N, C-alpha and C positions, 0 to 999 in steps of 0.2 A: 533280409535274410543272407547268409553266408554265403560265399563264393564257394561251391561243392570240386570245382575244381583247381581251389587252392594248395599248395603243394604237393603236388599228384603230379603223376607221369602219366601219359595216354600210350596206351597199346599203339597207336601211329608214333608218339614221340618215340618209344622205344625201337619200334622199328625204323626210323629216321636215323636216332642215334648211333645203334648199330651195324647199319647198313654202310658198304662200300661210302668212302669219307667223298663227300663232293662238296664244294663249296664258292663263292665269289668275294672275289678281294678289289677292293677298288683303291690303286696306290695313289701316294699325295707323294708324287718326286718333290715336286719344289713347295709339300706342307698347305702353307695357306699365302704361301707371297704369291701376289696378285695385280697387274698395273692397274684394277679398276678401285674402285670404292662403292660399291653398289648397297643403298643402303641398309637393305635387309640380308646382305651378308653373314651369316653364320660363324662362317670359317675365317674369315679376317683374326677376331679376337684371339685364335688358335695360337698363335705366334706366343702370347703370353702364357704358354706351360714351357715354352722353350726359351725363357728369358728378352722376349719379346724380340728376337729375332729367329730368323727362319732359311738357314743354312739347307741348300739343296743335296739330295742324296747322289755319295760316292760314287763313282764306278763297279766299288767293293761292295756296298752294300746292295745295288741295283742286282749284280751277277748272285748275289746271295738272297736276293728275294724274288729272282726270276726264276732260280734253281728248286727254289722250297717251296715255292706255291705250282711250280708244274709236276713235282715230286710227289706230293702231299695229296693231288687230287687223282683220286681212283677211277677217272672217268678217261674216255677217251678225246672227251674236246674240253679244253680250256682255252677262258675267255680273258685277257690282261683289257683292267677296265682303268684308265688312266683319270685323272683328277685333280683337282686342286682346291684353294686357289686357280691359279691358271697353268698348265701345265706346259703352255707351249713360252713361259717366258724360261724354259732349262734351252730352248734352241735344238734346231736338227738334229743334230749331231747325236743326241741325247737318245732321241727316238731309234735313229740309227743302231749303235749298239744296244739297245733294246732289244729290237726287231733280230739282230746276230748269237744274240745270250736266248733270247728264245729257239732260235733254230738247234744251237748247241744244245740245250737242255730238253729239247723237246720228247725225247725219245721216242719219238712215233706219233707221237698222240699230235691232234689237229688243234693249231693255237690259233685264237682269233682276238683282234684289238678294238678298243674301242677307246673313243677321247673325246673330255666333254671340255669345250673351251669357251671364252668369249667371242671370240673371233676377231678383237681386234688385232692379233698379230697374225692374221692366215697370209703367207704369201703365197707366191706361184710355187717354189720350191717345196713348201707345206703339203701345198695341195698336191701335185704329183706324186710324193712319198705316200702322201696316204691313200692315194687310188692305188698305185703300185702293189704297195702292202696291205690291201682288202680292210684298211680301217672305216669302221662308221664313225664319224662325227657329230657327236651330238652339239648342238647349237644353241646358246642360248641367246632368247629372243623373249621378249614376253607380249609384243602384241606389233600396232600402229603405233608409230610416231612418238604420238604424244604419252601413250602408256608407258612404251619402253624406257623414254628420257625421263621420266618419273623420278624413277631408283636404281634406275642403271647409267651411273656416271665416274670417270676416272677421278685420280686423283687430286685434279686440279678445278674436279665438279664439273666439267664441260660434258655434254650429250655426248654416249656412244652410236647411236643409233645409225647413223650415216656410214660408219668404219665393219660396224655388224652388217650392216646391208651387202658392202662392197667385198665383206670374205663370205656371203651367201652365194652373192654373182660368181665371184671365182673359181669357188666349187660347185657350181653347174657347169660354169665350160669346162673345169679341168674334170669334171664327170667322176666326182669324190660324190661316195654314199651317203647322208647325211639327213640329221632328224632334228627336230627342234624340240627345247626345253624351253616352257613358259612357266612362270610362277603365275597365279592366281592374287591379288595383295590390292588393296584399299583403291587403287588408282585403274583393275580390272572390273571393278563392277559394276554388272550394269549392261557390260558392254559383250559377252559371252560368244553371240555368232559373228559378230565384227570380229573379234579377234581369233575366230578358228578361219573365215573366211580369208583375213587376212594371212594367215601361215599357211593356207592350203595355195593361196597363191603366188607362196617363194617356191612353192615344187615340192615341200616337205610331203611324203605320207605318214607319216609316223609325229604323232605327236605326243607328248608330255605336259599334264599339266599339274602344278606342284603348290597346292595352297599355304600362303605362306602365314603363320601364327607365332607371335615369336615377344619373346620377352624381354624386357631391356633396363638396362640401371646406368641412368645417367651420373657425369661424373658429378662431384661438388667440389665449392671453391674454397676456401679457407671460413669463408661464413656459413657454409652447410646449407649451401642452395643449389639446385644445378645450377652447371656450369651453362651460358646464353653460347649457344653455335658448336657445343664438342660433342663430338659423335659419340653415340651413347654406346656402351658395352652391353651384345648381345649374352645372355644369360640364362641359366637352367629355371626354370618356372618360380623352382622353390627357393630362390637367393633372396635373401629378406631383401627388401627395399626394391622388389624385381615389378615392373608392370607392363600391361600389353603393350606391346610396339605398335607405335601414330600408322603404321603402311599393315596391319595385316589384316586383312580378308573377315568381314563378317560371317558369320556361319552359316546363316538362312541366305545371304548374296553368294554365298562359294558355291553351294545346293542350284541355284537358281540360274548362274552364271552355266554350268555344266547343262543342266536341263534344255535351256536355250540351244548348246551346240548340240546335244541329244536328239535333239526334235528332228533338227535339219539331216544330220549322219543317218538315223533312224529311214530315212526318205530317201536319200540321197546318196549317201558315202561307203553305205556299208560292203565290206571288200574292198575297199579301193583308200581310203581313207585308215586310217588307225591311231583310238585315243585310248591310252594307257587304261585312264578308267575304266572303261566301253571295256575294253577286252579282257581285263580285269575281274568284272562283274559278270558278263558273260562265262570264263572257267568256271566259277566260284557258283555260280550256277547251275553248270554242267559238274559238279562235281571231280574238277580238274583244277591242277594247281595253278594260284593266278602267277603272271609271268611278275607283280609287283610287288614286295613285299610285306609293304603295309598294310595289305589287303591278306595275307597269310593266316594260318593260325598261330604259328609262333614265327620266333624271325632266329638274328646267330648266323644265318650262309653267306650273310653279306659285310664281311668287318673291315677295317681301314687298315691301313700300311703306311704307317707315315715316311717323314723324310728318313728317320734316323731308327727305322726299324722297328717303333713302337705300334704295337696291336692292338687295337679297340674293336671293341664288339659290333659299331656302327657311326655310318658318317657324323649321326646327329648325337651323338652322344661319348664324342672328343671330349675327357672331362676328364682327370686327373685318379676321379676313385672308380673310374673303368678300366684303366690301362691294363691289360692281360698279361702285357709281359714284350720282352723284345725279342726279335728273330737273332738277334747274335747272341744271344744268350739260352734262348730257347728254343725248339725246332717247330716251326709252323706248324705240323701234324699234328704236335704238343700240346701248343696252343688252343689249336681250334676246336682239338676233343676234348677241353679242359672241362673240371664241373662248372668252373665259374661261365666260360662261354654258353654252356649246356644250357643252365639256369637263366644267364640275360635271356636266351630266345623263350622258353619256355614260360618265364614270366611275362610275355606279351600275352599269355591267353588266362594265365595264373592272377594279375594283377587286374583283371577283370572286373568291374562292379555287376552285383545281380542284373542291376536293366540292361546294361549287354549281354550278358548272357540268355536271357529270358526275352529280347529281342526278337522280333519275324525276317529280320534281314541280317541278324550277328552271322551267318553263314557266308554271306555279299560282304562284310564290311571287316567282320573279327577284332572290332577296336580300332582300326585302323591303326595311324602309324605311335608308338607310346612315348611319341615326344610330346604328340600334341593332346594326352592324359591328364588334365591337370584342371579340370571343374570336377562340380560334386554334384553327384544324384538330387532327385529330392528327398531322397530319404537320408542324406548326408555321407551317402559312401565318395572315398575318391575313386580315380583314375577315369571319369569319366571325357569324353574325347569332347574338344570344345567344339569341335566341326560337326556333333552329334546331328545336329540340327537339319544343317546340311545338306549331311549324308541321307539321312531319311527321306529327307524332301524329292534326291536323285532315286534312289534305290523305290521309293515307292511311283514315284512318277515312272520310270524304267521298266518297272515288273513285267508288266503283259508280254511286251517287247522282247526283255529278255527271257521268257516263256515260250514268246512264238518263233526266238531263235534254234531255244534247245530243241524244242519240238523240231523243229528240220534237222538241227546237227542231227538228231535221233533217228531221223528216217532217211541220214547219208546224204543229204540235202547243204546245199550251200544256207550258210544264215542270211546272204544278201537277198535269197526272196523276201525276208519281213520289209522290205524296201516298197513292194506292190500294195502289201498287206497295210501295211502303216498309211500307205495315201487312201486307201479305200475306206470306204465306209465304217467296214469291220475294225478298222486300227485308229478313228479319231474316237477320242472324251467325248 
């Protein structure tokens, strides 16, 4: 059956596109430059777009980006999201300049900052600066030592767990606000609750779990065979010769990982610990906007500014064919309101197969992130999410508890009330 939404714009699309301009930008001032060599990193290979090198953002480009980002957003609060690569390779002086420019151009708007880091370059001076300027620090840690060290290594192939733990301890001592970002990969399978309890023990109250499903292409020798020991390139799924990366999580195992965490969380930690998938699912259950773009009906409001001012529609679609333009040539407002940007966002829904549109949990999933939609349905339609089975398992497993929390919210009661119910006979399966 044909997709009834194909090539259409809904009323909600029209309202969003015609309303006050509001969007988020992920700034990549160091591009893909990083001091680590994580096996599953999809951004290290982006240097190839820029001739194999990643020169860092100049001060003039930084000023242009800060000014245009603040001016283009027609809302009273704007958040700068500093990403990489590894943004801390730029040094503390870069962030001092960035904050000074934010104050110069804020025009009365409230400005907030987040920075995502691998933590290995954290220093007491960085920690003090982040605390004093209200930065929220996202620290990348995949779980207990053996899970983390499996794929997160430095350029020499050495493990990084101990350095990350020192960074977390340093931020705790310096009273820096931080949360954790953890990939769910092959090494994580079957260890959901163990990973959750470990992260909780680090003092974080906000956890992001990001499933890793990547495609790679191996460099070939002169004989046309894959080069032994060579780092594979992470490529788009439709690249000729691409295969699923060996570190990718199995779909059902991802679902079981999240269910295992959910079963503990819903009985013990609702309202005290926050997990991105759980929060977004509850928001969609209640008809609210989810906090994670992957679970929204459309996307396009979380774009990427590279070190040289190139704008891409999404962190996962930094490929030449998706380039929107450059901020030195076209204003950020113009690019973010362009037809290509709008189409990219709406295609998130329009590109889904009928199986997704007719699914009972479509409202909670919305097909998840387009980067994972490379499978086919039983009828041969393209665009099925590779993690469909896992997500369906999680949404069906958590449904009755989501319904209970929705009921509590609509009664103007805290959703934490679900915990006693979940522990009772009524809340047992």
